[in-house]
N, C-alpha and C positions, 0 to 999 in steps of 0.2 A: 569691592562690596558696594552694592547699590542700596540706597535708602529709599524704601517704598513709601513709608509713612512715619512721621516724626511728631509725637505729642508728648514732649518731656518738658520739665521745668528745672531750671538750675537749682540744685540743692533741694529738689522736691521729687515727687513721684511722677510717673509717666511711663509710656511705652513707645517703642520704636520697632518698625517692621523692616527687616533687612533681607537682602538676597545675596548670598555669597557667589561670586563669579569664578573664582580661581582658588587653588589650594591655600595660598597665603592668607586668604580671608578667614580660614578656620583658625589660624593663629590669633587673628584679631578677635574673633568670637570668643575664643578661650580667655582672652584678657578682659573682655566685656562682661561675660556671664559670671556671677558669683553665687555661692550658696545662699539661699534665701530669696533669690530672684524668682520670678514667674516666667516660664518659657512655654510658648505655644508653637507647636510644629506638627506636621503630619508624621504618622508612624505606621509601621506594619506590625501587626500582632498576630500570633498564631492562636486560633480559637478552636477548642475541642468541643464537639457536640456529641451528646449521648442520645442515641435513638431509643424508641420505645422497646425495641427488641433487645436492648442492652449493648448493641454494637456502638462503636465510637468512630467518629470521623473528625479530621482536623483540616482547617483551611486558613490561609493567610488573608487577613482583612485590613483594609486601609482605614485609619482613624485619624481624627484631628484631636490631639491630646493637649491638655494643659497640666504642667507639673510644677511643683515647688522644688526648686533645685536643691539637691543635697550634695552631689559629688560631680566632678568633671574628670574625664580621662582623655588626655590629648596625646596623640602620637605625632611628633613633629616630622618624622621621616615620611610617613604616609599622609600627613595632614588630615587625619581622621579625628573627629571630636565626638565623644559620647557623653551625654549629659543625663544623669539619673536623678530621680526624685519621686515624690508621691503625687499620684494623679489627683487633680482638683476638680475635674468635670466627669460626670457619669455618662457612659454611653451604653448601648445594648451589650457591649462586650467587656466593659471595664467598670469597676466600682471606685468610688472616691476612697483614697487612702492606700490603694494598691501601689506598689512600686513599679516603675517602668524606666527603661533607658531609651532616650531619644537619640538617634544618630543623625546629626545635621549633615545635609547633603548639598552639593553644588547645585546652583540654579533652582533651589527650592526655598521659598520664603520661610522665615521664622520670626516670631514676635517676642521681644524681650521687654519685660516690665519690671521696674524697680520701685520699691515702696519705701516710704518713711513712716514708720509706725508711731502711734501716740506714746508708746512706752519707750521710744528711742531706738527700738530694734529696726534694723535696715538703714542703709546709708543713702538710699535714693540715688539721684543723678548728681553726685558731687563733681567737683572740678576735674578730678582725674578720670572719672567715667565719661564725662563729656569730651575730654581731650582724646581718650581712647576711641570714642565714637568718630571723632573727626579724622583720626588716623585711619580708621577702618574704611571710611567711605571714600572711595576713589573717584572724585568728581571729574577728573581729567579723562576718564575712560578706563582703559586697561592698564593696571599697574605692572610694570616690567621689572625684571631683575636688574640690578645696577651693574652686575658683571657675572660672567660665567668662568668657573675655574675647572681645569682638568689637571688633577694631581695624579701623577703616574710614575711607574717604573716598569721594567720589562715584564710584560704579561699582566699588569695590574693598572687599572685606572679608575678614579673616582670623579664623576662629573657633579659639580656643586653649583647651585645658583645662590649668589650673594644678593639678597633682597634688602629692602630698606629696614626691615625689622628682624630678619632671621636669615641664617645660612642653611640651605636645605641640600642634603645629599639626594640627587635625582636618580643616579644610576651608578652601579658598580660593575665594572667589566673585569673578568678574570679569565685568563687563558694560559695554556701551557705553551711556552716558547722553548724550543731546543737550545741547548747551550752552544756557544760559539766554539767551533773547532777549526783547526788549520785545514784549509782547502775544502771545507764543507759549506754548502749553501743553505742548509736547513734552518739555521738561525735567522738569516735574512728573510727567508720565506715566511717563517713564523712571525717575525716582527711586522712584515707587510700585512699579513692577515690580521694581526692584532691592531695595527693602525687603521685598517679598513673597517673593522667592527667598531672601534672607538669613534671614528669619524661618523659613521652611519648613526650611531647612538647619539652622538653630540648634536647632529643636525636634527634628528627626530625630537630630542628634548627641547631644542631651541625653536622648534617649528620653523626651521630655516628653509625657505623655498629656493632651490637651486636653478629654477627655470629662469632663463634670461627674459622671457616675455611676461613674467609675473609683475603685477603692479607693486609687489613687495620690494622690488629692486631699489626703490627710492627710500626705503626705511633705513634709519640709522641702525647699524649693528652694534650691540653692546660689546664692551671689551671682553676678549676671551683669553684668559691667562693659562698658559701651558707650563706646568711646573714639574720638575723631576730632578733626581740626582743624576749626575753624569750627562749624557747626550740624548736621552730618550725624548725629552720634550722638543729639542731642536730637530731630531729625526722625524718626529710627528709633524712639526711645522713644514719640513721639506716634503713630506708625503702629501700634505694638503696642497702645497704649491704645485707639486707634480700633477695632482688630480685636477687642479684648476686650469692648468695649461694643456691638458690632454682630454680626458674623458668628461669632466664636469666644469665647463667654463663659468657656470653661475657661481662657483665658489670664489671667484675673484673678488666679490663683494666682501667676503669674510677676511681676506688676507690682511688688509690694513689694521684689523682689530686684534690680530694675534700678537701676544706678548709672551716671550719665553723668559722664565725666571727659574732660579735654583730652589730646590726644596730638599730636605734631608731624606725624604722617602716618598713613596707613592700613596701614603695613607693620609686620611683626612686630618690627623693631628698635626700635619705639616702645613696646613692651610694658614694658620696664624703667622708662621714664618714668611710665607709667600706674601701675605697682605702687608707685612711690615717692610718689605723691600722698597728701596727708594723709587725704583721704576714704577711699581704698582701704586705707591702713594701719590705719585705725580698724575697718573692716569685717573685715579679715583678721587682726585682732590676736591671735586665739587659734589661728591655724593654724601648722603647722610652717614653712611658707614665711616667714611674718611673723617668727617667732622667729629664724630664720636671718638674715633681712635686718637685723633690729635688732642682732643680734650683730656683724655686719660693720660696721654704722653706728657702734656703740660702739667697735669696734676702731679704725676710721679716725679717730674723734674723738680717741682717746688719742694716735694718731700725730700729729695736727695740734697737739695741746697740748704735744707734746714733753716728756711727763712721764717718759719712759724706763720706762713700764709697759706698753709694747706693742712687740713685735718680730715680724719675719717673715723667711722664708728658711730653707732646711734647716739650715745650720750655725749660724745665729743662734739658732734655736729649740732645737736640740739643746744648745747652750751654756746657754741659760736653764734647761732642764730639769736639766742637770747641777748648776747652782748652786742648785737647789731653789726657783726663782722661779715655777714653774708648779704650785703645790700648793694646800693648803687655804687658805681665806680669800679666794678670788676668782680663783685661777689657772684659765685656760681654754686648752686646746690646741685649735686649729682646724685641721682637716685636710681636704683635698679627697679624695673617694673615688677619684679618678683614681690617686693614689699607690699604692693597693692593687691596681690592675689591672696593675702592672708585671710583665712576663714574667721579669724577673730575680728569682730567689728570694731572693737576698741583699738586694736592694733592698726587697722586700716585708717581709722579716723586720726590716729596719732600722726601718720605720715602725710595724709591729705592736709591736715591743719598746718603742718610744717611747710609744705609746698605753698599753700595759700598765703601764709605769713611772709615768706621770702618774696613772693611775686607781688602781692597786693599791699603789704605794709612796708617791707624793707626796700622794695624796688630792685631786688636782685634778679639774676637769671636762674632759671630752673631747667635742667636737662635730665630727661628720663631716658635711661639707656635700656635697650633690650637685653635681657639675660641670655638670649639665644645668639648674640653676636660676641665676637672676641673681646670687644671693649667692655661689654656688660659682664662677661665672665671674670675679667680682671677686677672689676668693681665688686663682684661677689666675694672675691678673696679679701676685700677690705671691710666686709660686713654689709655690703649692699648700699652703703651711703657714704658720701664724702663731700667736701666743700673746698672751693678756692676762696680765700678771704680777701677783704678789701684792705685790711691792715693786720700786722703781726699780732698774734694772740697767744699769750702764755696760758696754757690750760691748767686748771687746778688739778689736784690729785683726786680724780673722780672715784677711784677705788677706795681711798680712805674715807671719802664722804659717805660712800655707801655703807661703810661699817659704822 
């Protein structure tokens, strides 16, 4: 995501103009835009005209619309973001107050404005919004997936991109492969065809150039995890090695990046098992994904040890922060980014205030996990919020207090 113009104030109002460059940017936009914000973007609207004769004609017209956001609809698989709300600017084809849905598109600017009202409505650019904006803007150029995974079994493959903030299913390949029979070669032919289609799809999704004369040869290739039950993944690796030594020598650049691991099936729900394997953890040790996974592993280990140095759940974590147990010397507040997407302004302010207190007052560390990653999903099962404590804490009976 490129930042075109930035006129915002911390904990105040302001607007930023952004240009999404790649599909993952739509995920960032989804986390930035909230109900109540003002969104400016180009739109296509069908306009019907009635002639004097009574006949009608319709045409699609391009408009620049401003809407007050009411709802967001995000499809993580296709990375499509639809934002609906009431129109705030009048045009020859629209009236103020009409509802419209803006479809944000790649390589097309949009402007997001957040306000802080005199009545307290609107949160403006609080610390979480500013942090989300920093995550969204890729100052280093093109953001790349940290790894690619091909989870497969006979006749079925799922190609997934593991990014910094989400895991995306890029392509599903499904083919009929004849069963293995004594003395028959149909099964082997079917598997070769399946491997051929899977490899072509993988290279296309990776935008991998197999030409030996391409300047892309010097680019580092991200890890490619081949996972399956049985020997399908190792068979696919051998097929790629064969292609590299015969028909497509440019594939040799890909070979060092291939890692074969076991999975229970060729479906995407086996991906979490793949990413937990020791070999994969070593390869991804320096990635954001691995750091978040290790953090959740450490937290759950503390829970198992019953050291009273780990807690989870909204009221339990808030109590720990009040007691100063999430501060300097190892305190870590772990929060799911889903909590900051709440449409309830008071609810969002509750979690933003907690984050600010841990960071600015207590001196503790704050880690915001993506709910679209395996570590974030584990955190969701704990209520979306947890904490590692600097000292053991015996929690009061919060349920009896509530009574």
